[in-house]
Every structure is written in C-alpha cells, then in structure tokens.
TORLUM-500401 format. One record per atom (N, C-alpha, C): residue in three letters; x, y, z; atom name; residue number from 1. Coordinates in steps of 0.02 Angstrom, whole numbers, padded with zeros to 5 digits, always signed. Layout:
<node><res>ALA</res><x>X</x><y>Y</y><z>Z</z><atom>CA</atom><n>NUM</n></node>
...
// end
This chain:
<node><res>MET</res><x>-00546</x><y>+01040</y><z>-01195</z><atom>N</atom><n>1</n></node>
<node><res>MET</res><x>-00566</x><y>+01013</y><z>-01104</z><atom>CA</atom><n>1</n></node>
<node><res>MET</res><x>-00600</x><y>+00924</y><z>-01133</z><atom>C</atom><n>1</n></node>
<node><res>LYS</res><x>-00589</x><y>+00934</y><z>-01200</z><atom>N</atom><n>2</n></node>
<node><res>LYS</res><x>-00610</x><y>+00840</y><z>-01212</z><atom>CA</atom><n>2</n></node>
<node><res>LYS</res><x>-00557</x><y>+00816</y><z>-01170</z><atom>C</atom><n>2</n></node>
<node><res>TYR</res><x>-00475</x><y>+00821</y><z>-01197</z><atom>N</atom><n>3</n></node>
<node><res>TYR</res><x>-00442</x><y>+00781</y><z>-01217</z><atom>CA</atom><n>3</n></node>
<node><res>TYR</res><x>-00417</x><y>+00791</y><z>-01145</z><atom>C</atom><n>3</n></node>
<node><res>ALA</res><x>-00416</x><y>+00855</y><z>-01073</z><atom>N</atom><n>4</n></node>
<node><res>ALA</res><x>-00388</x><y>+00883</y><z>-01025</z><atom>CA</atom><n>4</n></node>
<node><res>ALA</res><x>-00414</x><y>+00826</y><z>-00982</z><atom>C</atom><n>4</n></node>
<node><res>LEU</res><x>-00491</x><y>+00812</y><z>-00998</z><atom>N</atom><n>5</n></node>
<node><res>LEU</res><x>-00514</x><y>+00742</y><z>-00961</z><atom>CA</atom><n>5</n></node>
<node><res>LEU</res><x>-00521</x><y>+00657</y><z>-00983</z><atom>C</atom><n>5</n></node>
<node><res>VAL</res><x>-00471</x><y>+00660</y><z>-01035</z><atom>N</atom><n>6</n></node>
<node><res>VAL</res><x>-00448</x><y>+00606</y><z>-01095</z><atom>CA</atom><n>6</n></node>
<node><res>VAL</res><x>-00411</x><y>+00590</y><z>-01053</z><atom>C</atom><n>6</n></node>
<node><res>LEU</res><x>-00375</x><y>+00638</y><z>-01048</z><atom>N</atom><n>7</n></node>
<node><res>LEU</res><x>-00295</x><y>+00661</y><z>-00996</z><atom>CA</atom><n>7</n></node>
<node><res>LEU</res><x>-00291</x><y>+00644</y><z>-00915</z><atom>C</atom><n>7</n></node>
<node><res>GLY</res><x>-00321</x><y>+00652</y><z>-00909</z><atom>N</atom><n>8</n></node>
<node><res>GLY</res><x>-00344</x><y>+00645</y><z>-00829</z><atom>CA</atom><n>8</n></node>
<node><res>GLY</res><x>-00382</x><y>+00558</y><z>-00802</z><atom>C</atom><n>8</n></node>
<node><res>LEU</res><x>-00433</x><y>+00535</y><z>-00815</z><atom>N</atom><n>9</n></node>
<node><res>LEU</res><x>-00447</x><y>+00465</y><z>-00845</z><atom>CA</atom><n>9</n></node>
<node><res>LEU</res><x>-00372</x><y>+00409</y><z>-00829</z><atom>C</atom><n>9</n></node>
<node><res>VAL</res><x>-00353</x><y>+00415</y><z>-00891</z><atom>N</atom><n>10</n></node>
<node><res>VAL</res><x>-00288</x><y>+00383</y><z>-00915</z><atom>CA</atom><n>10</n></node>
<node><res>VAL</res><x>-00220</x><y>+00398</y><z>-00846</z><atom>C</atom><n>10</n></node>
<node><res>LEU</res><x>-00233</x><y>+00431</y><z>-00818</z><atom>N</atom><n>11</n></node>
<node><res>LEU</res><x>-00189</x><y>+00452</y><z>-00777</z><atom>CA</atom><n>11</n></node>
<node><res>LEU</res><x>-00196</x><y>+00432</y><z>-00679</z><atom>C</atom><n>11</n></node>
<node><res>VAL</res><x>-00272</x><y>+00446</y><z>-00707</z><atom>N</atom><n>12</n></node>
<node><res>VAL</res><x>-00315</x><y>+00401</y><z>-00632</z><atom>CA</atom><n>12</n></node>
<node><res>VAL</res><x>-00295</x><y>+00327</y><z>-00640</z><atom>C</atom><n>12</n></node>
<node><res>VAL</res><x>-00317</x><y>+00287</y><z>-00711</z><atom>N</atom><n>13</n></node>
<node><res>VAL</res><x>-00322</x><y>+00217</y><z>-00710</z><atom>CA</atom><n>13</n></node>
<node><res>VAL</res><x>-00235</x><y>+00200</y><z>-00733</z><atom>C</atom><n>13</n></node>
<node><res>VAL</res><x>-00190</x><y>+00214</y><z>-00733</z><atom>N</atom><n>14</n></node>
<node><res>VAL</res><x>-00135</x><y>+00194</y><z>-00727</z><atom>CA</atom><n>14</n></node>
<node><res>VAL</res><x>-00084</x><y>+00208</y><z>-00674</z><atom>C</atom><n>14</n></node>
<node><res>TRP</res><x>-00112</x><y>+00258</y><z>-00633</z><atom>N</atom><n>15</n></node>
<node><res>TRP</res><x>-00102</x><y>+00275</y><z>-00550</z><atom>CA</atom><n>15</n></node>
<node><res>TRP</res><x>-00118</x><y>+00216</y><z>-00535</z><atom>C</atom><n>15</n></node>
<node><res>LEU</res><x>-00204</x><y>+00171</y><z>-00516</z><atom>N</atom><n>16</n></node>
<node><res>LEU</res><x>-00217</x><y>+00144</y><z>-00483</z><atom>CA</atom><n>16</n></node>
<node><res>LEU</res><x>-00189</x><y>+00080</y><z>-00517</z><atom>C</atom><n>16</n></node>
<node><res>TRP</res><x>-00172</x><y>+00074</y><z>-00573</z><atom>N</atom><n>17</n></node>
<node><res>TRP</res><x>-00160</x><y>+00001</y><z>-00571</z><atom>CA</atom><n>17</n></node>
<node><res>TRP</res><x>-00087</x><y>-00007</y><z>-00570</z><atom>C</atom><n>17</n></node>
<node><res>ARG</res><x>-00041</x><y>+00032</y><z>-00579</z><atom>N</atom><n>18</n></node>
<node><res>ARG</res><x>+00046</x><y>+00029</y><z>-00511</z><atom>CA</atom><n>18</n></node>
<node><res>ARG</res><x>+00045</x><y>+00024</y><z>-00417</z><atom>C</atom><n>18</n></node>
<node><res>SER</res><x>-00024</x><y>+00056</y><z>-00407</z><atom>N</atom><n>19</n></node>
<node><res>SER</res><x>-00049</x><y>+00042</y><z>-00351</z><atom>CA</atom><n>19</n></node>
<node><res>SER</res><x>-00052</x><y>-00015</y><z>-00306</z><atom>C</atom><n>19</n></node>
<node><res>ALA</res><x>-00098</x><y>-00037</y><z>-00367</z><atom>N</atom><n>20</n></node>
<node><res>ALA</res><x>-00113</x><y>-00098</y><z>-00337</z><atom>CA</atom><n>20</n></node>
<node><res>ALA</res><x>-00065</x><y>-00181</y><z>-00370</z><atom>C</atom><n>20</n></node>
<node><res>ARG</res><x>-00003</x><y>-00171</y><z>-00421</z><atom>N</atom><n>21</n></node>
<node><res>ARG</res><x>+00038</x><y>-00204</y><z>-00450</z><atom>CA</atom><n>21</n></node>
<node><res>ARG</res><x>+00075</x><y>-00188</y><z>-00365</z><atom>C</atom><n>21</n></node>
<node><res>GLN</res><x>+00084</x><y>-00137</y><z>-00354</z><atom>N</atom><n>22</n></node>
<node><res>GLN</res><x>+00140</x><y>-00109</y><z>-00271</z><atom>CA</atom><n>22</n></node>
<node><res>GLN</res><x>+00118</x><y>-00155</y><z>-00231</z><atom>C</atom><n>22</n></node>
<node><res>SER</res><x>+00062</x><y>-00157</y><z>-00240</z><atom>N</atom><n>23</n></node>
<node><res>SER</res><x>+00045</x><y>-00224</y><z>-00140</z><atom>CA</atom><n>23</n></node>
<node><res>SER</res><x>+00040</x><y>-00267</y><z>-00165</z><atom>C</atom><n>23</n></node>
<node><res>ALA</res><x>+00016</x><y>-00277</y><z>-00250</z><atom>N</atom><n>24</n></node>
<node><res>ALA</res><x>+00015</x><y>-00375</y><z>-00234</z><atom>CA</atom><n>24</n></node>
<node><res>ALA</res><x>+00095</x><y>-00372</y><z>-00239</z><atom>C</atom><n>24</n></node>
<node><res>ALA</res><x>+00152</x><y>-00334</y><z>-00241</z><atom>N</atom><n>25</n></node>
<node><res>ALA</res><x>+00223</x><y>-00375</y><z>-00247</z><atom>CA</atom><n>25</n></node>
<node><res>ALA</res><x>+00245</x><y>-00350</y><z>-00154</z><atom>C</atom><n>25</n></node>
<node><res>ASP</res><x>+00206</x><y>-00314</y><z>-00120</z><atom>N</atom><n>26</n></node>
<node><res>ASP</res><x>+00221</x><y>-00315</y><z>-00052</z><atom>CA</atom><n>26</n></node>
<node><res>ASP</res><x>+00155</x><y>-00359</y><z>-00014</z><atom>C</atom><n>26</n></node>
<node><res>ASN</res><x>+00140</x><y>-00400</y><z>-00034</z><atom>N</atom><n>27</n></node>
<node><res>ASN</res><x>+00106</x><y>-00443</y><z>-00018</z><atom>CA</atom><n>27</n></node>
<node><res>ASN</res><x>+00134</x><y>-00515</y><z>-00046</z><atom>C</atom><n>27</n></node>
<node><res>LYS</res><x>+00198</x><y>-00515</y><z>-00071</z><atom>N</atom><n>28</n></node>
<node><res>LYS</res><x>+00206</x><y>-00589</y><z>-00095</z><atom>CA</atom><n>28</n></node>
<node><res>LYS</res><x>+00290</x><y>-00576</y><z>-00065</z><atom>C</atom><n>28</n></node>
<node><res>LYS</res><x>+00278</x><y>-00540</y><z>-00040</z><atom>N</atom><n>29</n></node>
<node><res>LYS</res><x>+00396</x><y>-00512</y><z>-00005</z><atom>CA</atom><n>29</n></node>
<node><res>LYS</res><x>+00356</x><y>-00532</y><z>+00077</z><atom>C</atom><n>29</n></node>
<node><res>GLN</res><x>+00324</x><y>-00516</y><z>+00124</z><atom>N</atom><n>30</n></node>
<node><res>GLN</res><x>+00274</x><y>-00494</y><z>+00157</z><atom>CA</atom><n>30</n></node>
<node><res>GLN</res><x>+00288</x><y>-00613</y><z>+00173</z><atom>C</atom><n>30</n></node>
<node><res>ALA</res><x>+00228</x><y>-00641</y><z>+00134</z><atom>N</atom><n>31</n></node>
<node><res>ALA</res><x>+00235</x><y>-00704</y><z>+00115</z><atom>CA</atom><n>31</n></node>
<node><res>ALA</res><x>+00282</x><y>-00747</y><z>+00114</z><atom>C</atom><n>31</n></node>
<node><res>ARG</res><x>+00351</x><y>-00732</y><z>+00093</z><atom>N</atom><n>32</n></node>
<node><res>ARG</res><x>+00366</x><y>-00781</y><z>+00106</z><atom>CA</atom><n>32</n></node>
<node><res>ARG</res><x>+00443</x><y>-00740</y><z>+00137</z><atom>C</atom><n>32</n></node>
<node><res>PRO</res><x>+00479</x><y>-00725</y><z>+00211</z><atom>N</atom><n>33</n></node>
<node><res>PRO</res><x>+00498</x><y>-00691</y><z>+00216</z><atom>CA</atom><n>33</n></node>
<node><res>PRO</res><x>+00583</x><y>-00727</y><z>+00199</z><atom>C</atom><n>33</n></node>
<node><res>HIS</res><x>+00628</x><y>-00707</y><z>+00208</z><atom>N</atom><n>34</n></node>
<node><res>HIS</res><x>+00729</x><y>-00698</y><z>+00199</z><atom>CA</atom><n>34</n></node>
<node><res>HIS</res><x>+00774</x><y>-00704</y><z>+00248</z><atom>C</atom><n>34</n></node>
<node><res>SER</res><x>+00755</x><y>-00743</y><z>+00250</z><atom>N</atom><n>35</n></node>
<node><res>SER</res><x>+00796</x><y>-00745</y><z>+00334</z><atom>CA</atom><n>35</n></node>
<node><res>SER</res><x>+00867</x><y>-00797</y><z>+00330</z><atom>C</atom><n>35</n></node>
<node><res>LYS</res><x>+00929</x><y>-00756</y><z>+00360</z><atom>N</atom><n>36</n></node>
<node><res>LYS</res><x>+00993</x><y>-00807</y><z>+00330</z><atom>CA</atom><n>36</n></node>
<node><res>LYS</res><x>+00979</x><y>-00858</y><z>+00390</z><atom>C</atom><n>36</n></node>
<node><res>GLN</res><x>+00932</x><y>-00867</y><z>+00437</z><atom>N</atom><n>37</n></node>
<node><res>GLN</res><x>+00935</x><y>-00957</y><z>+00463</z><atom>CA</atom><n>37</n></node>
<node><res>GLN</res><x>+00888</x><y>-00985</y><z>+00413</z><atom>C</atom><n>37</n></node>
<node><res>ALA</res><x>+00837</x><y>-00952</y><z>+00360</z><atom>N</atom><n>38</n></node>
<node><res>ALA</res><x>+00801</x><y>-00979</y><z>+00318</z><atom>CA</atom><n>38</n></node>
<node><res>ALA</res><x>+00840</x><y>-01037</y><z>+00274</z><atom>C</atom><n>38</n></node>
<node><res>SER</res><x>+00898</x><y>-00980</y><z>+00268</z><atom>N</atom><n>39</n></node>
<node><res>SER</res><x>+00943</x><y>-00995</y><z>+00211</z><atom>CA</atom><n>39</n></node>
<node><res>SER</res><x>+01000</x><y>-01089</y><z>+00226</z><atom>C</atom><n>39</n></node>
<node><res>LEU</res><x>+01028</x><y>-01037</y><z>+00285</z><atom>N</atom><n>40</n></node>
<node><res>LEU</res><x>+01048</x><y>-01099</y><z>+00314</z><atom>CA</atom><n>40</n></node>
<node><res>LEU</res><x>+01012</x><y>-01173</y><z>+00301</z><atom>C</atom><n>40</n></node>
<node><res>GLU</res><x>+00989</x><y>-01173</y><z>+00325</z><atom>N</atom><n>41</n></node>
<node><res>GLU</res><x>+00940</x><y>-01229</y><z>+00346</z><atom>CA</atom><n>41</n></node>
<node><res>GLU</res><x>+00908</x><y>-01306</y><z>+00269</z><atom>C</atom><n>41</n></node>
<node><res>LYS</res><x>+00938</x><y>-01247</y><z>+00216</z><atom>N</atom><n>42</n></node>
<node><res>LYS</res><x>+00906</x><y>-01298</y><z>+00166</z><atom>CA</atom><n>42</n></node>
<node><res>LYS</res><x>+00998</x><y>-01283</y><z>+00137</z><atom>C</atom><n>42</n></node>
<node><res>ALA</res><x>+01057</x><y>-01283</y><z>+00157</z><atom>N</atom><n>43</n></node>
<node><res>ALA</res><x>+01106</x><y>-01281</y><z>+00141</z><atom>CA</atom><n>43</n></node>
<node><res>ALA</res><x>+01145</x><y>-01348</y><z>+00170</z><atom>C</atom><n>43</n></node>
<node><res>THR</res><x>+01166</x><y>-01355</y><z>+00072</z><atom>N</atom><n>44</n></node>
<node><res>THR</res><x>+01167</x><y>-01427</y><z>+00077</z><atom>CA</atom><n>44</n></node>
<node><res>THR</res><x>+01251</x><y>-01439</y><z>+00108</z><atom>C</atom><n>44</n></node>
<node><res>GLU</res><x>+01274</x><y>-01508</y><z>+00131</z><atom>N</atom><n>45</n></node>
<node><res>GLU</res><x>+01362</x><y>-01531</y><z>+00152</z><atom>CA</atom><n>45</n></node>
<node><res>GLU</res><x>+01369</x><y>-01534</y><z>+00094</z><atom>C</atom><n>45</n></node>
<node><res>ILE</res><x>+01422</x><y>-01516</y><z>+00059</z><atom>N</atom><n>46</n></node>
<node><res>ILE</res><x>+01474</x><y>-01537</y><z>+00005</z><atom>CA</atom><n>46</n></node>
<node><res>ILE</res><x>+01540</x><y>-01574</y><z>+00037</z><atom>C</atom><n>46</n></node>
<node><res>VAL</res><x>+01577</x><y>-01618</y><z>-00024</z><atom>N</atom><n>47</n></node>
<node><res>VAL</res><x>+01615</x><y>-01683</y><z>+00012</z><atom>CA</atom><n>47</n></node>
<node><res>VAL</res><x>+01663</x><y>-01666</y><z>-00055</z><atom>C</atom><n>47</n></node>
<node><res>ALA</res><x>+01725</x><y>-01707</y><z>-00051</z><atom>N</atom><n>48</n></node>
<node><res>ALA</res><x>+01792</x><y>-01704</y><z>-00099</z><atom>CA</atom><n>48</n></node>
<node><res>ALA</res><x>+01786</x><y>-01761</y><z>-00127</z><atom>C</atom><n>48</n></node>
<node><res>CYS</res><x>+01801</x><y>-01757</y><z>-00189</z><atom>N</atom><n>49</n></node>
<node><res>CYS</res><x>+01805</x><y>-01835</y><z>-00204</z><atom>CA</atom><n>49</n></node>
<node><res>CYS</res><x>+01907</x><y>-01858</y><z>-00162</z><atom>C</atom><n>49</n></node>
<node><res>GLN</res><x>+01902</x><y>-01907</y><z>-00165</z><atom>N</atom><n>50</n></node>
<node><res>GLN</res><x>+01970</x><y>-01919</y><z>-00137</z><atom>CA</atom><n>50</n></node>
<node><res>GLN</res><x>+02038</x><y>-01932</y><z>-00183</z><atom>C</atom><n>50</n></node>
<node><res>VAL</res><x>+02000</x><y>-01941</y><z>-00240</z><atom>N</atom><n>51</n></node>
<node><res>VAL</res><x>+02055</x><y>-01948</y><z>-00293</z><atom>CA</atom><n>51</n></node>
<node><res>VAL</res><x>+02037</x><y>-01902</y><z>-00330</z><atom>C</atom><n>51</n></node>
<node><res>CYS</res><x>+02000</x><y>-01864</y><z>-00379</z><atom>N</atom><n>52</n></node>
<node><res>CYS</res><x>+02033</x><y>-01806</y><z>-00393</z><atom>CA</atom><n>52</n></node>
<node><res>CYS</res><x>+01988</x><y>-01768</y><z>-00355</z><atom>C</atom><n>52</n></node>
<node><res>GLN</res><x>+02002</x><y>-01733</y><z>-00340</z><atom>N</atom><n>53</n></node>
<node><res>GLN</res><x>+01948</x><y>-01659</y><z>-00255</z><atom>CA</atom><n>53</n></node>
<node><res>GLN</res><x>+01910</x><y>-01643</y><z>-00302</z><atom>C</atom><n>53</n></node>
<node><res>VAL</res><x>+01831</x><y>-01669</y><z>-00337</z><atom>N</atom><n>54</n></node>
<node><res>VAL</res><x>+01787</x><y>-01611</y><z>-00361</z><atom>CA</atom><n>54</n></node>
<node><res>VAL</res><x>+01745</x><y>-01643</y><z>-00299</z><atom>C</atom><n>54</n></node>
<node><res>HIS</res><x>+01712</x><y>-01558</y><z>-00292</z><atom>N</atom><n>55</n></node>
<node><res>HIS</res><x>+01677</x><y>-01581</y><z>-00236</z><atom>CA</atom><n>55</n></node>
<node><res>HIS</res><x>+01612</x><y>-01602</y><z>-00278</z><atom>C</atom><n>55</n></node>
<node><res>LEU</res><x>+01565</x><y>-01640</y><z>-00222</z><atom>N</atom><n>56</n></node>
<node><res>LEU</res><x>+01515</x><y>-01635</y><z>-00250</z><atom>CA</atom><n>56</n></node>
<node><res>LEU</res><x>+01440</x><y>-01641</y><z>-00206</z><atom>C</atom><n>56</n></node>
<node><res>PRO</res><x>+01370</x><y>-01651</y><z>-00180</z><atom>N</atom><n>57</n></node>
<node><res>PRO</res><x>+01334</x><y>-01650</y><z>-00155</z><atom>CA</atom><n>57</n></node>
<node><res>PRO</res><x>+01320</x><y>-01715</y><z>-00086</z><atom>C</atom><n>57</n></node>
<node><res>LEU</res><x>+01344</x><y>-01716</y><z>-00052</z><atom>N</atom><n>58</n></node>
<node><res>LEU</res><x>+01337</x><y>-01767</y><z>+00013</z><atom>CA</atom><n>58</n></node>
<node><res>LEU</res><x>+01318</x><y>-01809</y><z>-00028</z><atom>C</atom><n>58</n></node>
<node><res>ASN</res><x>+01239</x><y>-01800</y><z>-00044</z><atom>N</atom><n>59</n></node>
<node><res>ASN</res><x>+01195</x><y>-01858</y><z>-00052</z><atom>CA</atom><n>59</n></node>
<node><res>ASN</res><x>+01204</x><y>-01901</y><z>-00127</z><atom>C</atom><n>59</n></node>
<node><res>GLU</res><x>+01274</x><y>-01847</y><z>-00145</z><atom>N</atom><n>60</n></node>
<node><res>GLU</res><x>+01280</x><y>-01903</y><z>-00232</z><atom>CA</atom><n>60</n></node>
<node><res>GLU</res><x>+01339</x><y>-01934</y><z>-00236</z><atom>C</atom><n>60</n></node>
<node><res>ALA</res><x>+01366</x><y>-01944</y><z>-00152</z><atom>N</atom><n>61</n></node>
<node><res>ALA</res><x>+01444</x><y>-01958</y><z>-00166</z><atom>CA</atom><n>61</n></node>
<node><res>ALA</res><x>+01418</x><y>-02015</y><z>-00162</z><atom>C</atom><n>61</n></node>
<node><res>LEU</res><x>+01495</x><y>-02046</y><z>-00169</z><atom>N</atom><n>62</n></node>
<node><res>LEU</res><x>+01489</x><y>-02132</y><z>-00144</z><atom>CA</atom><n>62</n></node>
<node><res>LEU</res><x>+01552</x><y>-02146</y><z>-00091</z><atom>C</atom><n>62</n></node>
<node><res>ASN</res><x>+01516</x><y>-02189</y><z>-00086</z><atom>N</atom><n>63</n></node>
<node><res>ASN</res><x>+01557</x><y>-02188</y><z>+00030</z><atom>CA</atom><n>63</n></node>
<node><res>ASN</res><x>+01606</x><y>-02229</y><z>+00020</z><atom>C</atom><n>63</n></node>
<node><res>GLY</res><x>+01652</x><y>-02200</y><z>+00013</z><atom>N</atom><n>64</n></node>
<node><res>GLY</res><x>+01728</x><y>-02293</y><z>+00014</z><atom>CA</atom><n>64</n></node>
<node><res>GLY</res><x>+01771</x><y>-02295</y><z>+00116</z><atom>C</atom><n>64</n></node>
<node><res>SER</res><x>+01798</x><y>-02331</y><z>+00111</z><atom>N</atom><n>65</n></node>
<node><res>SER</res><x>+01807</x><y>-02354</y><z>+00189</z><atom>CA</atom><n>65</n></node>
<node><res>SER</res><x>+01885</x><y>-02294</y><z>+00171</z><atom>C</atom><n>65</n></node>
<node><res>GLN</res><x>+01890</x><y>-02245</y><z>+00125</z><atom>N</atom><n>66</n></node>
<node><res>GLN</res><x>+01935</x><y>-02195</y><z>+00127</z><atom>CA</atom><n>66</n></node>
<node><res>GLN</res><x>+01927</x><y>-02147</y><z>+00136</z><atom>C</atom><n>66</n></node>
<node><res>GLY</res><x>+01840</x><y>-02134</y><z>+00105</z><atom>N</atom><n>67</n></node>
<node><res>GLY</res><x>+01808</x><y>-02048</y><z>+00087</z><atom>CA</atom><n>67</n></node>
<node><res>GLY</res><x>+01757</x><y>-02088</y><z>+00052</z><atom>C</atom><n>67</n></node>
<node><res>PHE</res><x>+01743</x><y>-01992</y><z>+00038</z><atom>N</atom><n>68</n></node>
<node><res>PHE</res><x>+01693</x><y>-01992</y><z>-00020</z><atom>CA</atom><n>68</n></node>
<node><res>PHE</res><x>+01720</x><y>-01999</y><z>-00098</z><atom>C</atom><n>68</n></node>
<node><res>TYR</res><x>+01688</x><y>-02024</y><z>-00147</z><atom>N</atom><n>69</n></node>
<node><res>TYR</res><x>+01713</x><y>-02005</y><z>-00202</z><atom>CA</atom><n>69</n></node>
<node><res>TYR</res><x>+01642</x><y>-02007</y><z>-00264</z><atom>C</atom><n>69</n></node>
<node><res>CYS</res><x>+01649</x><y>-01977</y><z>-00320</z><atom>N</atom><n>70</n></node>
<node><res>CYS</res><x>+01637</x><y>-01953</y><z>-00373</z><atom>CA</atom><n>70</n></node>
<node><res>CYS</res><x>+01600</x><y>-02020</y><z>-00401</z><atom>C</atom><n>70</n></node>
<node><res>SER</res><x>+01635</x><y>-02045</y><z>-00427</z><atom>N</atom><n>71</n></node>
<node><res>SER</res><x>+01613</x><y>-02108</y><z>-00480</z><atom>CA</atom><n>71</n></node>
<node><res>SER</res><x>+01624</x><y>-02158</y><z>-00428</z><atom>C</atom><n>71</n></node>
<node><res>ALA</res><x>+01601</x><y>-02226</y><z>-00452</z><atom>N</atom><n>72</n></node>
<node><res>ALA</res><x>+01617</x><y>-02308</y><z>-00438</z><atom>CA</atom><n>72</n></node>
<node><res>ALA</res><x>+01713</x><y>-02280</y><z>-00468</z><atom>C</atom><n>72</n></node>
<node><res>ALA</res><x>+01698</x><y>-02299</y><z>-00535</z><atom>N</atom><n>73</n></node>
<node><res>ALA</res><x>+01779</x><y>-02305</y><z>-00545</z><atom>CA</atom><n>73</n></node>
<node><res>ALA</res><x>+01814</x><y>-02260</y><z>-00498</z><atom>C</atom><n>73</n></node>
<node><res>HIS</res><x>+01817</x><y>-02227</y><z>-00491</z><atom>N</atom><n>74</n></node>
<node><res>HIS</res><x>+01845</x><y>-02147</y><z>-00422</z><atom>CA</atom><n>74</n></node>
<node><res>HIS</res><x>+01849</x><y>-02222</y><z>-00361</z><atom>C</atom><n>74</n></node>
<node><res>ARG</res><x>+01809</x><y>-02235</y><z>-00332</z><atom>N</atom><n>75</n></node>
<node><res>ARG</res><x>+01806</x><y>-02258</y><z>-00310</z><atom>CA</atom><n>75</n></node>
<node><res>ARG</res><x>+01837</x><y>-02312</y><z>-00295</z><atom>C</atom><n>75</n></node>
<node><res>GLN</res><x>+01818</x><y>-02378</y><z>-00367</z><atom>N</atom><n>76</n></node>
<node><res>GLN</res><x>+01871</x><y>-02453</y><z>-00379</z><atom>CA</atom><n>76</n></node>
<node><res>GLN</res><x>+01963</x><y>-02439</y><z>-00398</z><atom>C</atom><n>76</n></node>
<node><res>GLN</res><x>+01982</x><y>-02356</y><z>-00398</z><atom>N</atom><n>77</n></node>
<node><res>GLN</res><x>+02028</x><y>-02331</y><z>-00442</z><atom>CA</atom><n>77</n></node>
<node><res>GLN</res><x>+02084</x><y>-02309</y><z>-00360</z><atom>C</atom><n>77</n></node>
<node><res>ALA</res><x>+02026</x><y>-02306</y><z>-00304</z><atom>N</atom><n>78</n></node>
<node><res>ALA</res><x>+02061</x><y>-02311</y><z>-00244</z><atom>CA</atom><n>78</n></node>
<node><res>ALA</res><x>+02071</x><y>-02362</y><z>-00186</z><atom>C</atom><n>78</n></node>
<node><res>GLY</res><x>+02059</x><y>-02461</y><z>-00230</z><atom>N</atom><n>79</n></node>
<node><res>GLY</res><x>+02054</x><y>-02473</y><z>-00191</z><atom>CA</atom><n>79</n></node>
<node><res>GLY</res><x>+01982</x><y>-02479</y><z>-00150</z><atom>C</atom><n>79</n></node>
<node><res>ASP</res><x>+01932</x><y>-02469</y><z>-00166</z><atom>N</atom><n>80</n></node>
<node><res>ASP</res><x>+01900</x><y>-02506</y><z>-00095</z><atom>CA</atom><n>80</n></node>
<node><res>ASP</res><x>+01843</x><y>-02536</y><z>-00129</z><atom>C</atom><n>80</n></node>
// end
C-alpha cells in the first residue's frame, strides 16, 4: 500500500510539472505570433555583384555607376 501511495504521488507531481511546462510553451507562442507579413517585413533586398555575380545583401554591397559590387577590387575592375 505504501508503494502505491508513493507511485501515485510521483505521477501527480510529473503530471503537474508537464502541465505547467505546456502552459508556459503556449504562453510563449501567443506572445510572438508568427505571420507571413511579419517575416516579409524583415526581408532584406539581395543584389548581385556585376563582376562575379555573387549575391549579397544591399546594405553590404558597394554601389557603382554600373551597379552593385561585392568588393572595392571588383568595383575598380569594372572601371567605376
């Protein structure tokens, strides 16, 4: 009888722990909804280097008169 009581107590503790953990995960999901619009707003424009065609973010590209470049050497090589 003693073992059944201990086993029952352990099962109740595990059940309470899992339900608290699940509700915390549900609250975290509700706190930051994931939508396509939110992910589209975070998108960065990508451009290709005019010399080597490597794609890189616009904020990291070097602007030249003929387009965008991945490095100063490629901008000089193109004659900008």
